[in-house]
C-alpha positions in Angstrom: -40.9 -109.5 -58.8 -44.2 -108.9 -56.9 -47.1 -111.1 -57.6 -49.6 -108.8 -59.5 -52.6 -109.9 -57.4 -51.2 -108.8 -54.0 -53.2 -105.7 -54.2 -56.4 -107.8 -53.8 -55.4 -109.2 -50.4 -57.5 -108.3 -47.5 -56.0 -105.6 -45.3 -54.2 -107.0 -42.2 -56.5 -106.7 -39.2 -55.3 -106.2 -35.7 -55.4 -109.3 -33.5 -58.8 -110.1 -32.0 -57.2 -110.1 -28.5 -56.1 -106.5 -28.9 -59.6 -105.4 -29.9 -61.1 -107.3 -27.0 -58.6 -105.7 -24.6 -59.2 -102.2 -25.7 -63.0 -102.6 -25.9 -63.0 -104.3 -22.5 -61.1 -101.3 -21.1 -63.7 -98.9 -22.6 -66.6 -100.9 -21.2 -65.0 -101.2 -17.8 -64.4 -97.5 -17.6 -67.9 -96.6 -18.7 -69.2 -98.8 -15.8 -67.1 -97.1 -13.1 -69.4 -96.4 -10.2 -68.2 -92.8 -9.7 -70.1 -91.7 -12.8 -73.3 -93.0 -11.4 -72.7 -92.3 -7.7 -71.0 -88.9 -7.8 -72.1 -87.5 -11.1 -75.6 -88.9 -11.0 -75.5 -90.2 -14.6 -78.6 -92.3 -14.9 -77.8 -95.9 -14.0 -80.0 -97.1 -16.9 -79.4 -98.7 -20.2 -79.4 -95.2 -21.8 -77.0 -93.7 -19.2 -74.6 -96.6 -19.6 -74.9 -96.4 -23.3 -74.0 -92.7 -23.3 -70.9 -93.2 -21.2 -69.8 -96.1 -23.4 -70.2 -93.8 -26.4 -68.2 -91.1 -24.8 -65.3 -93.4 -24.0 -65.4 -95.1 -27.4 -65.4 -91.6 -29.0 -62.3 -90.6 -27.1 -60.4 -93.7 -28.1 -61.5 -93.7 -31.7 -60.7 -89.9 -31.9 -57.1 -90.7 -31.0 -56.8 -93.7 -33.2 -57.9 -91.7 -36.2 -54.9 -89.4 -35.6 -52.2 -92.1 -35.3 -53.6 -95.2 -37.0 -52.8 -94.9 -40.7 -54.2 -98.0 -42.4 -54.2 -100.6 -39.6 -58.0 -101.0 -39.4 -58.0 -101.0 -35.5 -60.6 -98.2 -35.3 -62.9 -100.0 -37.7 -62.4 -103.3 -35.8 -63.1 -101.5 -32.5 -66.3 -100.0 -33.9 -67.3 -103.3 -35.3 -66.8 -104.9 -31.8 -69.0 -102.2 -30.3 -71.7 -103.0 -32.9 -71.4 -106.7 -32.1 -71.8 -106.0 -28.4 -74.8 -103.8 -28.9 -76.4 -106.5 -31.1 -75.7 -109.2 -28.5 -77.2 -107.0 -25.8 -80.3 -106.3 -27.7 -80.9 -110.0 -28.3 -80.1 -110.7 -24.7 -82.8 -108.2 -23.7 -85.3 -110.0 -25.8 -85.5 -107.6 -28.8 -86.9 -109.5 -31.8 -84.9 -110.3 -34.9 -86.9 -107.9 -37.0 -86.4 -105.0 -34.6 -82.6 -105.4 -34.0 -81.6 -103.8 -37.3 -83.7 -100.7 -36.6 -82.2 -100.4 -33.1 -78.7 -100.9 -34.5 -79.3 -98.1 -37.0 -80.4 -95.9 -34.1 -77.2 -96.8 -32.2 -75.1 -95.9 -35.2 -76.9 -92.6 -35.7 -76.4 -91.8 -31.9 -72.8 -92.6 -32.1 -72.0 -90.6 -35.2 -74.2 -87.7 -34.0 -72.5 -87.5 -30.6 -69.0 -88.0 -32.1 -69.5 -85.0 -34.4 -70.9 -82.9 -31.6 -68.1 -83.9 -29.2 -65.4 -83.3 -31.8 -66.7 -79.8 -32.5 -67.2 -79.1 -28.8 -63.7 -80.3 -27.9 -62.2 -77.8 -30.4 -64.5 -75.0 -29.2 -63.4 -75.3 -25.5 -64.3 -76.6 -22.1 -67.7 -74.9 -21.9 -68.8 -76.1 -25.3 -67.8 -79.7 -24.4 -69.7 -79.4 -21.1 -72.8 -78.2 -22.9 -72.6 -81.1 -25.4 -72.2 -83.6 -22.6 -75.0 -82.0 -20.6 -77.3 -82.3 -23.5 -76.5 -85.9 -24.4 -75.7 -87.5 -21.0 -77.6 -85.4 -18.5 -80.6 -84.6 -20.7 -79.7 -80.9 -20.4 -80.3 -80.8 -16.7 -77.0 -80.5 -14.8 -74.4 -78.3 -16.3 -72.1 -78.5 -13.1 -71.9 -82.2 -13.3 -71.4 -81.9 -17.1 -68.5 -79.5 -16.5 -66.9 -82.1 -14.2 -67.4 -84.8 -16.9 -65.9 -82.4 -19.5 -62.8 -82.0 -17.3 -62.6 -85.8 -17.2 -63.0 -86.2 -20.9 -60.3 -83.5 -21.6 -58.0 -85.4 -19.2 -58.7 -88.7 -21.0 -58.0 -87.0 -24.4 -54.7 -85.6 -23.0 -53.6 -89.0 -21.7 -54.5 -90.7 -25.0 -52.8 -87.9 -27.0 -49.5 -88.6 -25.1 -49.5 -92.2 -26.2 -47.5 -93.3 -29.2 -49.1 -95.5 -31.8 -47.7 -98.7 -30.5 -48.8 -98.2 -26.9 -52.3 -97.0 -28.0 -52.9 -99.8 -30.5 -51.5 -102.4 -28.1 -53.9 -101.5 -25.3 -51.0 -100.9 -22.9 -52.5 -97.9 -21.2 -55.1 -97.0 -18.7 -57.9 -94.4 -18.4 -57.4 -91.8 -15.7 -59.1 -92.5 -12.4 -62.3 -90.4 -12.5 -62.1 -89.4 -8.8 -58.6 -88.0 -9.3 -59.7 -85.8 -12.2 -62.7 -84.5 -10.2 -60.4 -83.7 -7.2 -58.0 -81.7 -9.5 -60.8 -79.5 -10.8 
């Protein structure tokens, strides 16, 4: 007989090390010099934030498709929020301002996620336009097309992974230079 109160247990969360591994991969990829050197993404707080959001969106998009009820995507998003909060405080943003900035970060993430999801289903040019608007401030569609090719390649690599490999962090992002050379 099952204990009748088992339904009130907290859901089983993925190990913290797994979340750190995957989030660390996302951050490291968003900091790849090729994005700033070759694509001229602004090497600023906003430019880095936009690339981080793009990579986080790609991973969370795939996790939504395979995850079920494991909670990894929520834990990964929570880790992103912790990181943004820590960065704001490190930059000297006051305690009263942090919640407003965090709200803006959340709105930016969800707005871009919806735009990128729609654009990804509408095709390469739609994704390039969305990336151009959000990452290049609408100024360089050619570089945005290259970035769209890269994002589509990342999505394809992630789509090939089974749930165990994906949630275990036993995969790698494609090398950006190789994606650009294949274009």
